[in-house]
DOROZA-306914 format. One record per residue (C-alpha): residue number from 1; y, x, z. Coordinates in nm, 3 decimals, always signed. Layout:
N
+-----+---------+---------+---------+
!   k !   north !    east !      up !
+-----+---------+---------+---------+
! NUM !       Y !       X !       Z !
...
+-----+---------+---------+---------+
END
This chain:
359
+-----+---------+---------+---------+
!   k !   north !    east !      up !
+-----+---------+---------+---------+
!   1 ! +13.042 !  +3.166 !  +3.965 !
!   2 ! +12.738 !  +3.244 !  +3.757 !
!   3 ! +12.729 !  +3.044 !  +3.434 !
!   4 ! +12.426 !  +2.882 !  +3.297 !
!   5 ! +12.397 !  +3.136 !  +3.013 !
!   6 ! +12.413 !  +3.435 !  +3.252 !
!   7 ! +12.152 !  +3.277 !  +3.488 !
!   8 ! +11.920 !  +3.203 !  +3.197 !
!   9 ! +11.957 !  +3.563 !  +3.085 !
!  10 ! +11.832 !  +3.686 !  +3.424 !
!  11 ! +11.510 !  +3.478 !  +3.408 !
!  12 ! +11.188 !  +3.653 !  +3.361 !
!  13 ! +10.834 !  +3.525 !  +3.324 !
!  14 ! +10.624 !  +3.507 !  +3.636 !
!  15 ! +10.363 !  +3.767 !  +3.723 !
!  16 ! +10.006 !  +3.693 !  +3.606 !
!  17 !  +9.677 !  +3.834 !  +3.716 !
!  18 !  +9.429 !  +3.931 !  +3.447 !
!  19 !  +9.060 !  +3.861 !  +3.471 !
!  20 !  +8.744 !  +3.961 !  +3.283 !
!  21 !  +8.595 !  +3.614 !  +3.339 !
!  22 !  +8.509 !  +3.427 !  +3.013 !
!  23 !  +8.301 !  +3.127 !  +2.914 !
!  24 !  +8.017 !  +3.339 !  +2.808 !
!  25 !  +8.011 !  +3.536 !  +3.126 !
!  26 !  +8.007 !  +3.217 !  +3.335 !
!  27 !  +7.730 !  +3.069 !  +3.131 !
!  28 !  +7.539 !  +3.394 !  +3.142 !
!  29 !  +7.554 !  +3.408 !  +3.525 !
!  30 !  +7.441 !  +3.041 !  +3.556 !
!  31 !  +7.147 !  +3.103 !  +3.324 !
!  32 !  +7.062 !  +3.416 !  +3.527 !
!  33 !  +7.070 !  +3.213 !  +3.852 !
!  34 !  +6.827 !  +2.949 !  +3.712 !
!  35 !  +6.600 !  +3.204 !  +3.544 !
!  36 !  +6.368 !  +3.264 !  +3.849 !
!  37 !  +6.297 !  +2.893 !  +3.897 !
!  38 !  +6.247 !  +2.849 !  +3.521 !
!  39 !  +6.007 !  +3.142 !  +3.492 !
!  40 !  +5.815 !  +3.005 !  +3.788 !
!  41 !  +5.782 !  +2.672 !  +3.624 !
!  42 !  +5.667 !  +2.832 !  +3.300 !
!  43 !  +5.412 !  +3.034 !  +3.480 !
!  44 !  +5.285 !  +2.726 !  +3.670 !
!  45 !  +5.243 !  +2.502 !  +3.375 !
!  46 !  +5.148 !  +2.750 !  +3.101 !
!  47 !  +5.179 !  +2.752 !  +2.727 !
!  48 !  +5.270 !  +2.386 !  +2.663 !
!  49 !  +5.576 !  +2.425 !  +2.895 !
!  50 !  +5.671 !  +2.752 !  +2.723 !
!  51 !  +5.659 !  +2.585 !  +2.381 !
!  52 !  +5.867 !  +2.284 !  +2.498 !
!  53 !  +6.126 !  +2.517 !  +2.652 !
!  54 !  +6.163 !  +2.721 !  +2.324 !
!  55 !  +6.178 !  +2.411 !  +2.110 !
!  56 !  +6.447 !  +2.251 !  +2.337 !
!  57 !  +6.668 !  +2.558 !  +2.336 !
!  58 !  +6.635 !  +2.644 !  +1.965 !
!  59 !  +6.695 !  +2.284 !  +1.856 !
!  60 !  +7.011 !  +2.270 !  +2.066 !
!  61 !  +7.150 !  +2.573 !  +1.888 !
!  62 !  +7.060 !  +2.413 !  +1.553 !
!  63 !  +7.243 !  +2.097 !  +1.635 !
!  64 !  +7.539 !  +2.284 !  +1.768 !
!  65 !  +7.566 !  +2.485 !  +1.450 !
!  66 !  +7.545 !  +2.170 !  +1.235 !
!  67 !  +7.823 !  +2.003 !  +1.436 !
!  68 !  +8.049 !  +2.306 !  +1.413 !
!  69 !  +7.990 !  +2.325 !  +1.043 !
!  70 !  +8.077 !  +1.965 !  +0.989 !
!  71 !  +8.389 !  +1.995 !  +1.208 !
!  72 !  +8.502 !  +2.306 !  +1.019 !
!  73 !  +8.509 !  +2.517 !  +1.334 !
!  74 !  +8.398 !  +2.881 !  +1.364 !
!  75 !  +8.032 !  +2.892 !  +1.418 !
!  76 !  +7.955 !  +3.250 !  +1.534 !
!  77 !  +8.208 !  +3.269 !  +1.824 !
!  78 !  +8.147 !  +2.911 !  +1.949 !
!  79 !  +7.772 !  +2.893 !  +1.896 !
!  80 !  +7.692 !  +3.198 !  +2.114 !
!  81 !  +7.939 !  +3.131 !  +2.398 !
!  82 !  +7.634 !  +3.012 !  +2.596 !
!  83 !  +7.743 !  +2.655 !  +2.644 !
!  84 !  +7.491 !  +2.492 !  +2.414 !
!  85 !  +7.217 !  +2.717 !  +2.533 !
!  86 !  +7.289 !  +2.631 !  +2.895 !
!  87 !  +7.294 !  +2.257 !  +2.824 !
!  88 !  +6.957 !  +2.281 !  +2.659 !
!  89 !  +6.820 !  +2.499 !  +2.941 !
!  90 !  +6.922 !  +2.245 !  +3.208 !
!  91 !  +6.770 !  +1.969 !  +3.010 !
!  92 !  +6.448 !  +2.153 !  +2.963 !
!  93 !  +6.429 !  +2.205 !  +3.337 !
!  94 !  +6.432 !  +1.834 !  +3.396 !
!  95 !  +6.158 !  +1.757 !  +3.141 !
!  96 !  +5.788 !  +1.703 !  +3.220 !
!  97 !  +5.617 !  +2.036 !  +3.127 !
!  98 !  +5.358 !  +1.863 !  +2.905 !
!  99 !  +5.599 !  +1.636 !  +2.725 !
! 100 !  +5.562 !  +1.635 !  +2.344 !
! 101 !  +5.768 !  +1.870 !  +2.146 !
! 102 !  +5.978 !  +1.599 !  +1.991 !
! 103 !  +6.108 !  +1.502 !  +2.333 !
! 104 !  +6.280 !  +1.838 !  +2.344 !
! 105 !  +6.430 !  +1.796 !  +1.995 !
! 106 !  +6.550 !  +1.442 !  +2.058 !
! 107 !  +6.694 !  +1.531 !  +2.397 !
! 108 !  +6.875 !  +1.835 !  +2.259 !
! 109 !  +7.020 !  +1.633 !  +1.976 !
! 110 !  +7.143 !  +1.363 !  +2.213 !
! 111 !  +7.293 !  +1.620 !  +2.455 !
! 112 !  +7.474 !  +1.822 !  +2.193 !
! 113 !  +7.579 !  +1.553 !  +1.944 !
! 114 !  +7.641 !  +1.253 !  +2.166 !
! 115 !  +7.695 !  +1.420 !  +2.497 !
! 116 !  +7.928 !  +1.708 !  +2.386 !
! 117 !  +8.044 !  +1.730 !  +2.028 !
! 118 !  +8.137 !  +1.360 !  +1.987 !
! 119 !  +8.399 !  +1.412 !  +2.260 !
! 120 !  +8.545 !  +1.721 !  +2.086 !
! 121 !  +8.327 !  +1.998 !  +2.216 !
! 122 !  +8.324 !  +2.218 !  +2.531 !
! 123 !  +8.567 !  +2.103 !  +2.787 !
! 124 !  +8.616 !  +1.748 !  +2.636 !
! 125 !  +8.302 !  +1.567 !  +2.740 !
! 126 !  +8.317 !  +1.297 !  +3.010 !
! 127 !  +7.947 !  +1.309 !  +3.109 !
! 128 !  +7.725 !  +1.599 !  +3.177 !
! 129 !  +7.537 !  +1.642 !  +2.848 !
! 130 !  +7.208 !  +1.743 !  +3.004 !
! 131 !  +7.196 !  +1.450 !  +3.244 !
! 132 !  +7.309 !  +1.211 !  +2.969 !
! 133 !  +7.009 !  +1.325 !  +2.759 !
! 134 !  +6.772 !  +1.311 !  +3.048 !
! 135 !  +6.863 !  +0.957 !  +3.137 !
! 136 !  +6.850 !  +0.844 !  +2.772 !
! 137 !  +6.505 !  +0.991 !  +2.730 !
! 138 !  +6.384 !  +0.835 !  +3.052 !
! 139 !  +6.498 !  +0.487 !  +2.945 !
! 140 !  +6.380 !  +0.526 !  +2.583 !
! 141 !  +6.049 !  +0.700 !  +2.644 !
! 142 !  +5.935 !  +0.617 !  +2.990 !
! 143 !  +5.569 !  +0.714 !  +2.935 !
! 144 !  +5.638 !  +1.053 !  +2.787 !
! 145 !  +5.897 !  +1.121 !  +3.060 !
! 146 !  +5.676 !  +1.026 !  +3.354 !
! 147 !  +5.350 !  +1.197 !  +3.255 !
! 148 !  +5.310 !  +1.490 !  +3.485 !
! 149 !  +5.070 !  +1.787 !  +3.458 !
! 150 !  +4.865 !  +1.962 !  +3.722 !
! 151 !  +4.972 !  +2.317 !  +3.827 !
! 152 !  +4.771 !  +2.550 !  +3.597 !
! 153 !  +4.902 !  +2.906 !  +3.635 !
! 154 !  +4.950 !  +3.106 !  +3.322 !
! 155 !  +4.764 !  +3.429 !  +3.284 !
! 156 !  +4.810 !  +3.641 !  +2.975 !
! 157 !  +4.518 !  +3.853 !  +3.063 !
! 158 !  +4.195 !  +3.751 !  +3.226 !
! 159 !  +3.864 !  +3.583 !  +3.151 !
! 160 !  +3.819 !  +3.207 !  +3.147 !
! 161 !  +3.614 !  +3.233 !  +3.471 !
! 162 !  +3.896 !  +3.412 !  +3.654 !
! 163 !  +4.158 !  +3.161 !  +3.529 !
! 164 !  +3.930 !  +2.870 !  +3.637 !
! 165 !  +3.900 !  +3.011 !  +3.984 !
! 166 !  +4.269 !  +3.042 !  +4.015 !
! 167 !  +4.320 !  +2.684 !  +3.895 !
! 168 !  +4.073 !  +2.567 !  +4.164 !
! 169 !  +4.262 !  +2.774 !  +4.426 !
! 170 !  +4.607 !  +2.647 !  +4.332 !
! 171 !  +4.492 !  +2.289 !  +4.281 !
! 172 !  +4.357 !  +2.293 !  +4.635 !
! 173 !  +4.715 !  +2.346 !  +4.757 !
! 174 !  +4.829 !  +2.024 !  +4.590 !
! 175 !  +4.699 !  +1.723 !  +4.783 !
! 176 !  +4.461 !  +1.499 !  +4.593 !
! 177 !  +4.661 !  +1.192 !  +4.691 !
! 178 !  +4.958 !  +1.284 !  +4.470 !
! 179 !  +4.785 !  +1.442 !  +4.171 !
! 180 !  +4.868 !  +1.129 !  +3.963 !
! 181 !  +5.243 !  +1.158 !  +4.007 !
! 182 !  +5.518 !  +1.351 !  +4.163 !
! 183 !  +5.575 !  +1.323 !  +4.535 !
! 184 !  +5.863 !  +1.073 !  +4.490 !
! 185 !  +5.682 !  +0.873 !  +4.228 !
! 186 !  +5.368 !  +0.844 !  +4.443 !
! 187 !  +5.572 !  +0.730 !  +4.747 !
! 188 !  +5.757 !  +0.471 !  +4.534 !
! 189 !  +5.433 !  +0.333 !  +4.396 !
! 190 !  +5.240 !  +0.325 !  +4.721 !
! 191 !  +5.524 !  +0.178 !  +4.924 !
! 192 !  +5.549 !  -0.109 !  +4.687 !
! 193 !  +5.195 !  -0.197 !  +4.792 !
! 194 !  +5.310 !  -0.219 !  +5.156 !
! 195 !  +5.118 !  +0.094 !  +5.260 !
! 196 !  +5.249 !  +0.279 !  +5.563 !
! 197 !  +5.439 !  +0.596 !  +5.486 !
! 198 !  +5.229 !  +0.792 !  +5.738 !
! 199 !  +4.915 !  +0.707 !  +5.544 !
! 200 !  +5.077 !  +0.795 !  +5.210 !
! 201 !  +5.193 !  +1.131 !  +5.326 !
! 202 !  +4.900 !  +1.234 !  +5.537 !
! 203 !  +4.817 !  +1.511 !  +5.285 !
! 204 !  +5.168 !  +1.593 !  +5.202 !
! 205 !  +5.246 !  +1.972 !  +5.220 !
! 206 !  +5.604 !  +2.058 !  +5.275 !
! 207 !  +5.523 !  +2.430 !  +5.212 !
! 208 !  +5.373 !  +2.347 !  +4.868 !
! 209 !  +5.673 !  +2.147 !  +4.770 !
! 210 !  +5.914 !  +2.413 !  +4.887 !
! 211 !  +5.757 !  +2.694 !  +4.694 !
! 212 !  +5.671 !  +2.471 !  +4.394 !
! 213 !  +5.297 !  +2.434 !  +4.390 !
! 214 !  +5.321 !  +2.068 !  +4.291 !
! 215 !  +5.367 !  +1.837 !  +4.005 !
! 216 !  +5.723 !  +1.792 !  +3.878 !
! 217 !  +5.965 !  +1.878 !  +3.607 !
! 218 !  +5.949 !  +2.216 !  +3.437 !
! 219 !  +6.212 !  +2.397 !  +3.643 !
! 220 !  +6.269 !  +2.170 !  +3.944 !
! 221 !  +5.965 !  +2.234 !  +4.158 !
! 222 !  +6.049 !  +2.551 !  +4.349 !
! 223 !  +6.317 !  +2.460 !  +4.614 !
! 224 !  +6.342 !  +2.819 !  +4.739 !
! 225 !  +6.418 !  +2.969 !  +4.399 !
! 226 !  +6.671 !  +2.694 !  +4.315 !
! 227 !  +6.846 !  +2.736 !  +4.648 !
! 228 !  +6.853 !  +3.112 !  +4.607 !
! 229 !  +7.002 !  +3.084 !  +4.266 !
! 230 !  +7.265 !  +2.840 !  +4.386 !
! 231 !  +7.366 !  +3.060 !  +4.675 !
! 232 !  +7.395 !  +3.358 !  +4.443 !
! 233 !  +7.633 !  +3.163 !  +4.227 !
! 234 !  +7.847 !  +3.088 !  +4.538 !
! 235 !  +7.843 !  +3.458 !  +4.619 !
! 236 !  +7.959 !  +3.532 !  +4.264 !
! 237 !  +8.230 !  +3.267 !  +4.306 !
! 238 !  +8.105 !  +3.081 !  +4.003 !
! 239 !  +8.080 !  +2.768 !  +4.208 !
! 240 !  +8.214 !  +2.660 !  +4.547 !
! 241 !  +8.035 !  +2.508 !  +4.842 !
! 242 !  +8.212 !  +2.173 !  +4.830 !
! 243 !  +7.982 !  +1.974 !  +4.599 !
! 244 !  +7.642 !  +2.120 !  +4.701 !
! 245 !  +7.730 !  +2.090 !  +5.071 !
! 246 !  +7.864 !  +1.737 !  +5.056 !
! 247 !  +7.584 !  +1.616 !  +4.822 !
! 248 !  +7.298 !  +1.763 !  +5.040 !
! 249 !  +7.471 !  +1.684 !  +5.361 !
! 250 !  +7.515 !  +1.313 !  +5.265 !
! 251 !  +7.152 !  +1.275 !  +5.167 !
! 252 !  +7.043 !  +1.456 !  +5.482 !
! 253 !  +7.247 !  +1.234 !  +5.718 !
! 254 !  +7.151 !  +0.913 !  +5.553 !
! 255 !  +6.785 !  +1.006 !  +5.537 !
! 256 !  +6.785 !  +1.112 !  +5.899 !
! 257 !  +6.948 !  +0.785 !  +6.015 !
! 258 !  +6.701 !  +0.566 !  +5.836 !
! 259 !  +6.407 !  +0.776 !  +5.919 !
! 260 !  +6.492 !  +0.757 !  +6.289 !
! 261 !  +6.534 !  +0.381 !  +6.258 !
! 262 !  +6.200 !  +0.325 !  +6.081 !
! 263 !  +5.987 !  +0.630 !  +6.006 !
! 264 !  +5.711 !  +0.414 !  +5.862 !
! 265 !  +5.919 !  +0.314 !  +5.560 !
! 266 !  +6.179 !  +0.587 !  +5.519 !
! 267 !  +6.083 !  +0.942 !  +5.438 !
! 268 !  +6.223 !  +1.244 !  +5.631 !
! 269 !  +6.540 !  +1.413 !  +5.513 !
! 270 !  +6.353 !  +1.738 !  +5.450 !
! 271 !  +6.134 !  +1.562 !  +5.192 !
! 272 !  +6.438 !  +1.414 !  +5.020 !
! 273 !  +6.612 !  +1.758 !  +4.999 !
! 274 !  +6.293 !  +1.932 !  +4.886 !
! 275 !  +6.170 !  +1.686 !  +4.623 !
! 276 !  +6.264 !  +1.600 !  +4.269 !
! 277 !  +6.587 !  +1.726 !  +4.116 !
! 278 !  +6.790 !  +1.734 !  +4.431 !
! 279 !  +6.850 !  +2.109 !  +4.463 !
! 280 !  +6.881 !  +2.163 !  +4.081 !
! 281 !  +7.141 !  +1.885 !  +4.060 !
! 282 !  +7.332 !  +2.002 !  +4.378 !
! 283 !  +7.377 !  +2.360 !  +4.257 !
! 284 !  +7.357 !  +2.367 !  +3.880 !
! 285 !  +7.443 !  +2.027 !  +3.737 !
! 286 !  +7.681 !  +1.836 !  +3.972 !
! 287 !  +7.899 !  +2.155 !  +3.989 !
! 288 !  +7.972 !  +2.146 !  +3.620 !
! 289 !  +8.348 !  +2.239 !  +3.576 !
! 290 !  +8.421 !  +1.985 !  +3.298 !
! 291 !  +8.267 !  +1.669 !  +3.459 !
! 292 !  +8.353 !  +1.724 !  +3.824 !
! 293 !  +8.688 !  +1.702 !  +4.005 !
! 294 !  +8.942 !  +1.981 !  +4.010 !
! 295 !  +9.040 !  +1.986 !  +4.379 !
! 296 !  +8.824 !  +2.087 !  +4.679 !
! 297 !  +8.897 !  +1.746 !  +4.842 !
! 298 !  +8.799 !  +1.574 !  +4.520 !
! 299 !  +8.483 !  +1.770 !  +4.497 !
! 300 !  +8.380 !  +1.667 !  +4.852 !
! 301 !  +8.436 !  +1.307 !  +4.749 !
! 302 !  +8.235 !  +1.364 !  +4.431 !
! 303 !  +7.942 !  +1.530 !  +4.608 !
! 304 !  +7.938 !  +1.258 !  +4.876 !
! 305 !  +7.927 !  +0.989 !  +4.612 !
! 306 !  +7.641 !  +1.167 !  +4.428 !
! 307 !  +7.435 !  +1.198 !  +4.755 !
! 308 !  +7.494 !  +0.834 !  +4.846 !
! 309 !  +7.386 !  +0.714 !  +4.503 !
! 310 !  +7.082 !  +0.939 !  +4.497 !
! 311 !  +6.963 !  +0.806 !  +4.832 !
! 312 !  +7.025 !  +0.442 !  +4.747 !
! 313 !  +6.841 !  +0.467 !  +4.415 !
! 314 !  +6.551 !  +0.661 !  +4.559 !
! 315 !  +6.514 !  +0.424 !  +4.856 !
! 316 !  +6.577 !  +0.078 !  +4.706 !
! 317 !  +6.594 !  +0.130 !  +4.325 !
! 318 !  +6.336 !  +0.093 !  +4.061 !
! 319 !  +6.326 !  +0.464 !  +3.980 !
! 320 !  +6.176 !  +0.717 !  +4.219 !
! 321 !  +6.443 !  +0.972 !  +4.119 !
! 322 !  +6.813 !  +0.877 !  +4.107 !
! 323 !  +6.981 !  +1.222 !  +4.054 !
! 324 !  +7.052 !  +1.175 !  +3.686 !
! 325 !  +7.199 !  +0.823 !  +3.726 !
! 326 !  +7.404 !  +0.930 !  +4.030 !
! 327 !  +7.560 !  +1.227 !  +3.844 !
! 328 !  +7.657 !  +1.012 !  +3.544 !
! 329 !  +7.803 !  +0.739 !  +3.759 !
! 330 !  +8.014 !  +0.992 !  +3.947 !
! 331 !  +8.112 !  +1.166 !  +3.617 !
! 332 !  +8.265 !  +0.832 !  +3.518 !
! 333 !  +8.461 !  +0.822 !  +3.843 !
! 334 !  +8.586 !  +1.183 !  +3.809 !
! 335 !  +8.911 !  +1.094 !  +3.627 !
! 336 !  +8.985 !  +0.835 !  +3.892 !
! 337 !  +8.928 !  +1.096 !  +4.172 !
! 338 !  +9.154 !  +1.346 !  +3.995 !
! 339 !  +9.420 !  +1.076 !  +3.956 !
! 340 !  +9.439 !  +0.991 !  +4.327 !
! 341 !  +9.349 !  +1.342 !  +4.471 !
! 342 !  +9.585 !  +1.594 !  +4.325 !
! 343 !  +9.677 !  +1.942 !  +4.436 !
! 344 ! +10.028 !  +1.979 !  +4.577 !
! 345 ! +10.267 !  +2.115 !  +4.308 !
! 346 ! +10.451 !  +2.433 !  +4.415 !
! 347 ! +10.801 !  +2.335 !  +4.522 !
! 348 ! +10.707 !  +1.976 !  +4.590 !
! 349 ! +10.574 !  +1.788 !  +4.889 !
! 350 ! +10.242 !  +1.605 !  +4.907 !
! 351 ! +10.415 !  +1.298 !  +4.752 !
! 352 ! +10.541 !  +1.489 !  +4.451 !
! 353 ! +10.901 !  +1.489 !  +4.552 !
! 354 ! +11.104 !  +1.815 !  +4.524 !
! 355 ! +11.135 !  +2.007 !  +4.856 !
! 356 ! +11.490 !  +2.033 !  +4.996 !
! 357 ! +11.626 !  +2.386 !  +5.022 !
! 358 ! +11.826 !  +2.454 !  +5.332 !
! 359 ! +12.164 !  +2.582 !  +5.234 !
+-----+---------+---------+---------+
END
C-alpha cells in the first residue's frame, strides 16, 4: 500500500506550453489591423482629423502616466504596453473628424481615468473604456459629437486648383441628400417626418458607404478596410469568430425580417451592416478580452445581445446609432453570462460534480 507521503513524493507539476504572446504584441496587432481604416479616414478628412487623432492619443498617454504615478506603479513598462494607446485609438475612430481638440482630451481623460484606472487598471475594468468615453461625450456634448464633415481628401502636394477638382469629384460620389448628416442620422430625421424610406434613400450609394466615401466618424467609414482588418485578426488568432458572427448575424436576420415585412419603413440589412460603427464594434470593440465573456457559448450570447440592442436602438430609439450603448449594456451583463455559462472543469461533469472513475 502506497502511503500519502510516498504518493506526494511522486507528484510532478504538469506540462506547460510556452508562448511569445504578450499584452504589447496583442495590442500591436490590433492597432496594425485598424491602421488601414484609420489612415483612410485621415486621408478623407484631412488635417483637422489628423490633429484630433494626435491630440487624443497623446492626451491618453499623459493621463495614463499621471494615474500610474499617483498609484505608485511602474510607468515605463505599463505606459508602453499599448493598452492606453489602443483605447485612445479606438476612441478617436469613433469621433467626428472635425470635432474640437478638447473633445479628444476630455474623451481620453474619461476613458483612461474613469473607464480604466479607477477599476484598477488593465484587466480590471467592467466597461469598454473607449465606448464609455464615446457615450459620455455623446450625452454631454451632443452638438460637437454630431457635427459631420464632408469628404475632403488630403493631398500633401498639389495646387489648390487640383485639390478643388478632387473635392468636387469625391463630393459627387456622396449624395446631396445626406450631406447634412450621416446616413443613419439622415434616415432617423427624415423618417420622423413620415417620409417613405424609398424617397429618403433614392440617392443612397451602397458602394460609397462600403468603401468609405461618406460622412461619418474618423475611422468607421470604410467597411471593406474594417472587415479586412477584423478577418486578419481572426487569422492571427487574436480574436475568434463568435462575437463578430453572432453580432452581425443577429442584426442581419432582424433587419431582413422587418425589411421584408415593411420595406418602406425598415432599411435593408446591408445598409445596417455597412453603416455607422457596426463593423468597427463587431471586430475591434465588442471582442475586447476584459469586457466580454470567456467561453465560446458566452461570447455567442454576448454578440447576439449586442446585435439585438443595436437594431432596437437604431430602429426605435432616439439615437441613430446604438452601438456604444449596446456594448456598454452587454458589458454590464458579462459577469452574469460568465456565472451561468462556465467551461467544464477537467475531471468534472457539466454540473461541476467529480467524474466517477471505473475501478
